[in-house]
C-alpha positions in Angstrom: 26.3 -102.5 53.8 23.1 -101.8 55.8 23.3 -98.2 54.9 23.6 -99.1 51.2 20.6 -101.4 51.5 18.7 -98.6 53.2 19.5 -96.2 50.4 18.5 -98.8 47.8 15.2 -99.5 49.5 14.5 -95.8 49.9 15.2 -95.2 46.2 13.0 -98.0 45.1 10.2 -97.0 47.4 10.5 -93.4 46.2 10.2 -94.5 42.5 7.4 -96.9 43.3 5.3 -94.1 44.9 6.0 -91.8 42.0 2.7 -90.0 42.3 3.2 -88.9 45.9 6.9 -88.2 45.2 5.9 -86.0 42.3 3.4 -84.0 44.5 6.3 -83.3 46.9 8.5 -82.1 44.1 5.7 -79.9 42.6 5.0 -78.4 46.0 8.7 -77.5 46.5 9.0 -76.0 43.0 5.8 -74.0 43.5 7.5 -72.2 46.5 11.1 -72.1 45.2 10.4 -71.0 41.6 8.8 -67.7 42.4 11.5 -67.0 45.0 14.2 -67.4 42.3 12.3 -65.1 40.0 11.9 -62.5 42.7 15.6 -62.6 43.6 16.5 -62.5 39.9 14.5 -59.3 39.5 16.0 -57.8 42.7 19.6 -58.8 41.7 19.1 -57.8 38.0 17.5 -54.3 38.6 19.3 -53.1 41.7 22.5 -55.1 41.0 22.6 -53.5 37.6 22.2 -50.0 39.0 25.0 -50.7 41.5 27.2 -52.1 38.8 26.6 -49.0 36.7 27.6 -46.8 39.7 30.7 -48.8 40.3 31.8 -49.1 36.7 31.2 -45.4 35.8 34.2 -43.5 37.0 32.2 -40.2 37.0 30.4 -41.5 40.1 33.8 -41.7 41.9 34.9 -38.2 41.0 35.3 -35.6 43.6 35.3 -32.2 41.9 36.3 -28.9 43.5 33.6 -26.2 43.3 35.9 -23.2 43.3 39.6 -22.4 42.8 42.1 -22.9 45.6 45.8 -23.1 46.2 47.1 -26.7 46.4 50.8 -27.3 46.6 52.8 -30.5 45.8 52.8 -31.6 49.4 49.1 -31.6 49.5 48.9 -33.7 46.4 51.5 -36.1 47.8 49.5 -36.5 51.0 46.2 -37.1 49.1 47.9 -39.7 46.8 49.0 -41.7 49.8 45.5 -42.2 51.0 44.1 -45.7 50.6 40.7 -44.3 49.5 42.1 -42.3 46.6 42.9 -44.1 43.4 43.8 -41.2 41.2 44.7 -37.6 41.7 46.5 -35.1 39.4 46.7 -31.3 39.6 44.7 -29.0 37.3 45.9 -25.6 36.0 43.7 -22.6 35.3 41.0 -23.5 32.8 41.9 -20.7 30.5 45.5 -22.0 30.3 44.5 -25.6 29.7 43.6 -25.2 26.1 45.4 -25.7 22.8 44.8 -25.3 19.1 45.3 -28.5 17.2 45.6 -29.2 13.5 46.7 -32.1 11.3 47.7 -32.6 7.7 44.6 -34.7 7.1 42.1 -32.0 8.0 41.8 -28.3 7.2 40.1 -27.7 10.5 41.7 -26.1 13.6 40.3 -27.6 16.8 40.4 -25.7 20.0 40.8 -28.5 22.5 40.6 -28.7 26.3 43.6 -30.4 27.9 42.9 -33.0 30.6 45.9 -33.7 32.8 46.3 -37.4 33.1 48.7 -40.0 34.3 49.0 -43.7 35.4 45.7 -45.1 36.5 43.6 -42.7 34.5 40.0 -43.7 35.3 38.4 -42.4 32.1 40.5 -44.5 29.8 40.6 -48.3 29.5 43.0 -50.1 31.8 45.1 -51.4 28.9 45.0 -48.2 26.9 48.3 -46.3 26.2 48.7 -43.1 28.3 50.3 -39.8 27.3 53.9 -39.6 28.7 56.0 -36.6 28.3 55.6 -33.3 26.5 54.9 -34.7 23.0 52.1 -37.2 23.3 48.3 -37.0 23.6 45.2 -39.2 23.7 42.5 -37.4 21.7 38.8 -37.5 22.6 36.5 -39.1 20.1 35.2 -35.7 18.9 38.6 -34.1 18.5 39.9 -37.2 16.6 37.0 -37.1 14.2 37.4 -33.4 13.4 41.2 -33.8 12.9 40.7 -37.1 11.1 43.5 -38.4 13.3 44.0 -41.9 14.6 46.5 -43.7 16.8 50.0 -43.3 15.5 49.4 -40.0 13.7 51.3 -36.8 14.3 49.5 -33.5 14.8 50.6 -30.0 15.7 49.5 -27.9 18.7 49.9 -24.1 19.1 49.3 -21.6 21.9 49.5 -17.8 21.9 50.3 -15.2 24.5 50.9 -11.5 24.8 54.4 -10.9 26.1 56.5 -7.7 26.0 53.7 -5.9 24.3 53.7 -8.4 21.4 51.5 -11.3 20.5 53.5 -14.5 20.3 52.7 -18.0 19.1 54.6 -21.3 19.6 54.1 -24.7 18.2 54.6 -28.2 19.6 54.6 -31.5 17.6 52.4 -34.1 19.2 52.1 -37.9 18.8 48.6 -39.4 19.0 49.2 -42.4 21.2 45.5 -43.3 21.4 41.9 -42.2 21.0 39.6 -42.2 24.0 36.3 -44.0 24.1 33.2 -41.9 23.2 32.1 -41.7 26.8 35.4 -40.7 28.3 35.1 -37.0 27.3 32.2 -35.6 25.3 33.8 -32.4 24.1 36.9 -31.6 22.0 39.7 -32.5 24.3 43.1 -34.3 24.7 44.4 -36.3 27.6 48.0 -35.1 28.2 50.8 -35.5 30.7 50.6 -33.1 33.6 54.0 -31.6 32.5 52.6 -30.4 29.2 49.7 -28.6 30.9 52.1 -27.0 33.3 54.3 -26.0 30.3 51.4 -24.2 28.6 50.5 -22.4 31.7 54.1 -21.3 32.3 54.3 -20.0 28.7 51.0 -18.1 29.0 52.2 -16.5 32.2 55.3 -15.2 30.4 57.8 -17.7 31.7 60.3 -19.8 29.7 59.9 -23.5 29.0 63.4 -24.7 28.3 62.3 -28.3 27.5 60.4 -27.0 24.5 62.7 -24.1 23.7 60.1 -21.4 24.5 61.6 -18.1 25.7 60.4 -16.0 28.6 61.1 -15.0 32.2 62.8 -17.4 34.5 60.5 -20.3 35.6 59.3 -20.5 39.2 59.9 -23.4 41.6 57.2 -22.5 44.0 54.2 -23.8 42.1 50.7 -24.2 43.4 47.6 -25.3 41.5 44.0 -24.0 41.6 42.3 -27.3 41.3 42.6 -31.1 40.9 41.2 -34.2 39.3 40.4 -36.6 42.1 38.8 -40.1 42.0 37.9 -42.2 45.0 38.9 -45.9 45.1 35.3 -47.0 45.1 31.8 -45.4 45.3 31.8 -46.3 49.0 34.7 -44.0 49.7 33.2 -40.9 48.1 31.2 -39.7 51.1 34.2 -40.0 53.4 36.4 -38.1 51.0 33.9 -35.4 50.7 33.6 -35.0 54.5 37.4 -34.9 54.9 37.8 -32.3 52.2 35.0 -30.2 53.5 36.7 -30.3 56.9 39.8 -28.8 55.2 37.7 -26.0 53.9 37.5 -27.3 50.4 34.1 -27.3 48.9 33.5 -30.2 46.5 30.8 -31.7 44.4 30.1 -35.4 44.2 27.4 -37.9 43.3 27.2 -39.1 46.9 23.4 -38.5 47.0 22.8 -40.7 44.0 25.0 -43.4 45.4 23.3 -43.3 48.8 19.9 -43.6 47.0 20.8 -46.8 45.2 22.5 -48.2 48.3 19.4 -47.6 50.4 17.2 -49.1 47.7 19.5 -52.2 47.6 19.3 -52.6 51.4 15.5 -52.2 51.5 14.8 -54.6 48.6 17.3 -57.1 50.2 15.5 -56.9 53.5 12.1 -57.4 51.8 13.4 -60.3 49.7 15.0 -62.1 52.7 11.9 -61.6 54.7 9.8 -63.3 52.0 12.5 -65.9 51.5 12.6 -66.8 55.2 8.9 -67.0 55.5 8.7 -69.2 52.4 11.5 -71.4 53.6 9.9 -71.9 57.0 6.6 -72.6 55.5 8.0 -75.1 53.1 10.1 -76.8 55.8 7.0 -77.1 58.1 4.9 -78.4 55.2 7.5 -80.9 54.1 8.2 -81.9 57.6 4.5 -82.6 58.2 4.2 -84.5 55.0 7.2 -86.6 55.8 6.0 -87.2 59.3 2.6 -88.4 57.9 4.5 -90.5 55.4 6.5 -92.2 58.2 3.3 -92.9 60.1 1.9 -94.5 57.0 4.9 -96.8 56.7 5.1 -97.7 60.4 4.7 -101.4 59.5 7.3 -101.5 56.8 9.9 -99.6 58.9 9.3 -101.8 62.0 10.0 -104.8 59.8 13.3 -103.3 58.9 14.1 -103.0 62.6 13.0 -106.6 63.0 15.4 -107.9 60.4 18.4 -106.2 61.9 18.5 -102.6 60.7 19.7 -100.1 63.4 18.3 -96.7 64.3 20.8 -94.8 62.3 20.2 -96.9 59.2 16.4 -96.3 59.3 16.9 -92.5 59.7 18.6 -92.5 56.3 15.3 -93.9 54.7 13.3 -90.6 54.8 16.4 -88.5 54.5 17.3 -90.1 51.2 13.8 -89.5 49.9 14.0 -85.9 51.0 17.2 -85.5 49.2 15.6 -86.6 46.0 12.7 -84.3 46.6 14.9 -81.3 47.2 17.2 -82.0 44.2 14.3 -82.5 41.7 12.3 -79.7 43.2 15.3 -77.4 42.7 15.8 -78.5 39.1 12.1 -77.9 38.4 12.3 -74.5 40.1 15.3 -73.5 38.1 13.4 -74.5 34.9 10.5 -72.3 36.0 13.0 -69.4 36.6 14.6 -69.8 33.2 11.2 -69.6 31.5 10.1 -66.6 33.5 13.4 -64.8 33.1 13.4 -65.4 29.3 9.9 -63.9 29.0 10.7 -60.9 31.3 14.0 -60.0 29.7 12.4 -60.4 26.2 9.5 -58.1 27.1 11.9 -55.4 28.3 14.7 -55.9 25.8 13.9 -52.8 23.8 14.1 -50.6 26.9 17.4 -52.0 28.1 21.0 -51.3 27.0 22.7 -54.0 24.9 23.8 -56.9 27.1 21.7 -55.8 30.1 19.1 -58.0 31.7 16.4 -57.2 34.2 16.1 -60.7 35.6 19.4 -62.5 36.1 21.1 -64.8 38.6 24.7 -65.8 39.0 26.0 -69.4 39.4 26.6 -68.9 43.1 22.9 -68.0 43.5 21.8 -71.4 42.0 24.3 -73.2 44.3 23.0 -71.4 47.3 19.4 -72.2 46.5 20.4 -75.8 46.0 22.2 -76.0 49.3 19.4 -74.3 51.3 16.6 -76.4 49.6 18.3 -79.7 50.0 19.4 -78.9 53.5 15.9 -77.8 54.6 14.3 -80.9 53.1 16.9 -83.3 54.7 16.6 -81.5 58.1 12.8 -81.9 58.1 13.1 -85.5 57.0 15.7 -86.2 59.7 13.2 -85.2 62.4 10.6 -87.6 60.9 13.3 -90.3 60.5 14.3 -90.0 64.1 10.7 -90.7 65.1 10.6 -93.7 62.7 13.8 -95.1 64.0 12.2 -95.4 67.5 9.4 -97.6 66.3 9.6 -101.0 68.0 9.5 -104.2 65.9 6.6 -105.4 67.9 4.4 -102.6 66.6 4.8 -103.7 63.1 4.2 -107.4 64.0 1.0 -106.6 65.7 -0.3 -104.9 62.4 0.7 -107.9 60.2 
């Protein structure tokens, strides 16, 4: 009951001295508001760059520079690595092409074949994948030229010179999907690895029994000149590059771009936290001094509370309660300042940004963290002043009456 009375008295006193209470709130918002705007810019700019790196699968690609000889055991070992999210073999570039045509278009499109499979990083996670020798996912360019869409049937053909004669075979293909525009910019088709292998076998003069194509006996000892490899995250790219280089495999990655953004993130974070800590310490000292002076100003009133039976712990809650109000309302005002500044900044740069992108942005957890730190610092500073006020003897107040 004494604590409840203390809280009620502190609240009424805080409201009665609204002018001084308002000054405390304004002082807090003047420090916290710019800090929120600064962190919003840091998080929006650098965080957006990091998100683009993470979300763009091209930044996780590890691409071989030259041809090699990679057998199935090598692919199996790489697929079992925890830092590899996707790997499929590539055939020779000249063999990974096909001529496509459809009944809806008079054009014949020479398309590149991209070996694909489960977990394809260039396609949406819920998109259908090519499975088997008779299904493809067309690139946007190829689909437009063929006037084909999901569910259509198209025809593919390849040629070879075998036994001194030029031969051509055809394969019927089902379009199970159309890739997003950014997945593959040229005329292409995502296919099952088995179809790409079948085309290479045919061009090498071998038979493909599954498609009824005649030729020499197929070989079981297959190796591949290249691969499509994607790291699990951008943070695994450098390690993968180092491991492959140690195996004598020269690869090309975007590790330099990733490292540049990561270093920028670390440097800006260090600068922000340095400013934030200095501002927090400065505000805590300022608030603590103000509360200390406020306690001295109310020595008589607080000593009277001791005189009528309030204990030390009860009186400590008096300045702590008022500090809580200051921290809460100062945070609310600072958030309002941030929203106004962020609206202006994002509006000014809207034309230079991609749709849905913001330069100044904070997440809900950032507001919660700012609230916790602000209220915690204010209450801690007030607790120190409250401890001093609780040690005031009742006789000191009586002598001043």
